[in-house]
N, C-alpha and C positions, 0 to 999 in steps of 0.2 A: 644606486639606481636613481636616475633623475625622474622628475614628475611625468615626462612624456612616456618613459618606459613603464612607469607604474600604471598610467592610464591605459596603455596598450595591454598590459598584463591583466588588468581588471576587466577590460572589454573582452579579452580572450576567455577569461574565466566565466564571465556572464554568458557568453555565447555557448560555452560548453555546458553550463548548468541548464540553459534553456533547451539545448538539444536533448540532454538526459531527461529533463522533465517531460518533454514531448514524447520520448520513447516510453517513459513510465506510464503516460496516459494511454498508451496503446497496448501495454502488457497487461496480462491478467494473472491473478492469484486466486486460489480457491480455498475457502475455509470449510471445514467439515466438522460435524458432530454426530453423535449417535452411530458411530461406526460407518459413516457415509450415508446415513439415512436422510440427513439434511446437509445440503451444500449451498454455499454462498459464493458467488463470483464477484470479484472487485478488480478495479484497475490498480496499477502500481502506485497511483496517487490516492487510493483509498475510496474511490467512488464505487458504491455498491451497484453492480450491474444486474444480478439476478439471484433468485432464491429458488432452489429445487428441493422438493420434499417427496420422498418415496410414498406411493399411495398407501402402503400398509401402515404408515405412521399416523395417518389422519383418522382419528377416532374422537368423536365428540366428548367422550369421557376423559380423553387424554389431552384436552386442550392446553392445560397448563404445562404439561411435559413438552408438547410441541412448541409452545412459545419459548420455553427454556432452551430447547435444541436449536431453534432459529437464532436466538440471541447468542448462544455459544458459537455457532457457525459464523455469525457476523463478527464477533470478537476475534475469531481465528483468522478470518479473511483480512480484517483491519490490521491485526498484528503482522501478518505476512506482508501486507502492502507497505507498512512502515519499515519493516526489515529490508524489503527490496529497495525502497527509496534510500534508506540509510546506506546500503551497500553500494549504491550507485553515486550518491552525492556526498557521502562521508569524507571522501578524500579532499573535498573542497573546503571543509570546515576550518582547518588550520590556516589555509591561505586567506580566508575571508574573515577570520576571527569570529566565527559564528558558533556559539555554544551548541553542543549536541550534534555538530557536524564535524567530527574529526576523530 
């Protein structure tokens, strides 16, 4: 493969990666905890969009439990976001020599 072909291939890969990253920014994943009592929504790129808490969970005496549930839901949404991105971008890792993407 000559240099011109390599450059064209690299540009094609970059274009495809950019397209997928754009799609990921528009997709949503939801992390849950407490059997769905706490839900966190995130983009496919890991940006947290919203937090929802069922009204019956809110009890001043249970503040620490609520904080733990919110944190668990955020972790779940973040993990799902990374998995979504990996499933979409993982196939490019070998071609680009990027660790963790392949």
